[in-house]
VOGU-3710 file (C-alpha; in Angstrom, 3 decimals, decimal comma):
1> mrrsgeflla> -5,795/71,690/-27,778  -5,332/68,039/-27,003  -4,618/68,947/-23,306  -7,758/71,031/-23,020  -9,869/68,280/-24,728  -8,479/65,690/-22,336  -9,057/67,884/-19,171  -12,585/68,410/-20,277  -13,133/64,657/-20,988  -11,637/63,699/-17,635
11> cillaltmpl> -13,981/66,125/-15,910  -16,961/64,853/-17,599  -15,931/61,155/-17,028  -15,315/61,821/-13,365  -18,718/63,612/-13,028  -20,501/60,676/-14,601  -18,655/57,953/-12,653  -18,444/59,627/-9,283  -21,607/57,943/-8,003  -19,938/54,585/-8,922
21> mvivalaikc> -16,700/55,584/-7,433  -18,342/56,307/-4,085  -19,951/52,893/-3,982  -16,575/51,286/-4,830  -14,906/53,271/-2,043  -17,433/52,042/0,251  -17,285/48,431/-0,866  -13,518/48,393/-0,519  -13,792/50,006/3,058  -16,431/47,340/4,046
31> estgsvferr> -14,250/44,324/2,775  -10,939/45,280/4,078  -8,991/47,764/6,205  -6,644/50,336/4,814  -6,704/52,947/2,275  -9,315/53,029/-0,601  -6,677/54,228/-2,968  -3,168/53,036/-3,957  -0,519/55,321/-5,216  2,063/53,625/-7,449
41> arvgnggrtf> 5,263/54,804/-8,831  5,202/54,980/-12,608  7,384/56,388/-15,194  5,881/58,917/-17,650  6,662/61,597/-19,952  10,354/62,215/-20,416  11,213/59,382/-17,970  9,781/61,474/-15,037  8,402/59,330/-12,065  4,863/60,179/-10,894
51> qmlsfrttaq> 2,529/58,561/-8,422  -0,462/56,841/-10,361  -3,622/56,566/-8,435  -6,067/53,575/-8,638  -8,551/51,820/-6,249  -6,812/49,415/-4,005  -7,588/45,808/-5,123  -5,481/43,855/-2,785  -5,405/42,988/0,937  -2,200/42,523/3,071
61> tqgrlrstrq> -2,102/39,025/4,612  0,403/37,966/7,135  1,992/34,530/6,605  4,419/32,744/8,888  7,328/33,758/6,903  6,379/36,960/4,976  3,543/39,049/4,135  1,795/38,887/0,768  -0,785/40,877/-1,066  -3,848/39,066/-2,506
71> atkighflqs> -6,671/40,228/-4,552  -9,820/40,884/-2,573  -13,136/39,738/-3,833  -14,196/43,351/-4,850  -10,607/43,855/-6,138  -10,992/40,993/-8,437  -14,111/42,401/-9,782  -12,549/45,879/-10,090  -9,537/44,497/-12,056  -11,721/42,425/-14,535
81> tridalpqlf> -14,106/45,396/-15,110  -11,176/47,825/-15,191  -12,996/50,114/-12,755  -9,873/50,045/-10,585  -8,591/52,641/-13,157  -11,135/55,283/-12,787  -9,131/57,244/-10,254  -6,363/57,676/-12,858  -8,765/60,456/-14,270  -7,240/62,623/-11,285
91> nvlrgdmsii> -3,706/61,885/-12,920  -5,063/63,180/-16,206  -6,440/66,434/-14,456  -2,970/66,934/-12,714  -1,157/66,391/-16,182  0,707/63,408/-15,272  -1,247/61,188/-17,649  -3,425/61,335/-20,848  -6,526/59,449/-21,508  -4,776/57,672/-24,309
101> gprperpyfv> -1,179/56,691/-24,572  1,395/53,966/-23,689  0,538/52,467/-20,183  2,960/53,695/-17,508  5,254/51,009/-16,111  7,078/50,674/-12,742  10,456/52,214/-12,611  12,182/49,034/-11,930  10,696/47,356/-14,957  11,487/50,459/-17,075
111> nrlateipfy> 15,137/50,321/-16,089  15,347/46,542/-16,864  13,484/46,646/-20,142  15,342/49,686/-21,489  18,433/47,639/-21,373  16,869/44,545/-22,895  14,668/45,910/-25,548  15,823/48,316/-28,171  13,903/51,752/-28,229  11,883/50,956/-25,247
121> sarhcvkpgi> 12,569/54,281/-23,705  11,117/55,903/-26,886  7,632/55,237/-25,360  8,403/58,068/-22,799  8,444/60,779/-25,448  4,605/61,037/-24,864  2,563/61,085/-21,787  1,374/57,593/-20,610  -2,278/56,879/-20,986  -5,110/55,201/-18,907
131> tgwaqvnapy> -5,707/53,217/-22,340  -3,790/52,786/-25,429  -3,257/51,157/-28,689  -1,327/48,294/-27,194  -4,021/47,698/-24,598  -6,718/47,262/-27,060  -4,801/45,137/-29,363  -2,471/42,865/-27,396  -3,163/40,628/-24,443  -2,042/41,349/-20,864
141> gastedtrtk> 1,844/41,016/-21,180  3,767/39,105/-18,648  6,959/38,304/-20,508  9,620/40,271/-22,201  8,353/38,987/-25,568  4,817/40,380/-24,792  6,464/43,559/-23,824  8,110/43,764/-27,359  4,841/43,322/-28,940  3,247/46,038/-26,869
151> lrydlyyikh> 6,119/48,410/-27,716  5,349/47,987/-31,481  1,851/49,186/-30,810  3,087/52,092/-28,626  5,456/53,203/-31,159  2,991/52,767/-33,862  0,416/55,142/-31,721  3,235/57,663/-31,091  4,057/57,786/-34,951  0,346/57,896/-36,131
161> csfrldvlil> -1,276/59,769/-33,277  -4,337/61,575/-34,545  -8,096/62,269/-33,402  -9,297/59,528/-35,471  -6,871/56,890/-33,868  -7,880/58,164/-30,513  -11,568/57,716/-31,213  -10,738/54,160/-32,453  -8,813/53,382/-29,225  -11,740/54,822/-27,104
171> lrtirviilq> -14,306/52,644/-28,976  -12,147/49,542/-28,645  -11,501/50,198/-25,097  -15,339/50,116/-24,408  -15,416/46,816/-26,172  -12,521/45,471/-24,082  -14,161/46,562/-20,869  -17,570/44,950/-21,886  -16,277/41,841/-23,112  -13,624/41,647/-20,403
181> egar> -11,097/40,881/-22,956  -7,388/40,490/-21,623  -8,491/40,683/-17,998  -6,211/39,433/-15,366
//
């Protein structure tokens, strides 16, 4: 029943946001060369790796010694408003992700954090989500201690998962987007 509800919600959200997504795609193409989308390896349910889709927010720049990726002007806006995550609705349709759940992480960090933080791998017993309890309650994490805090929220969500909690997370997500809380 949950999968059917998420599939329907993802279809509705895609239909509502498709005009915006077309505008964003055109803006990305006008600002820089390259693909409109990025596919990033992430670890999902059961520790399985999948390709997470998002709008490209960076441009490749060539320096004297190395190439780097820097946020474009449109990319900075997309990240701060969370619009860059809209293509992840396609991951929900494919069954790789849920609307709500722990945020998926890169395989390199999952391997490292699983050795440093007890029970870190327990978050992979559910599908990762576009938004989640940790995303609406904790600031953007950049350290191992931040990750420990987010893990506590993820484990709370896994233990107390319910329709009521999902609705609360969706409402708080709207607040986070509008107020641009925790934006990078």
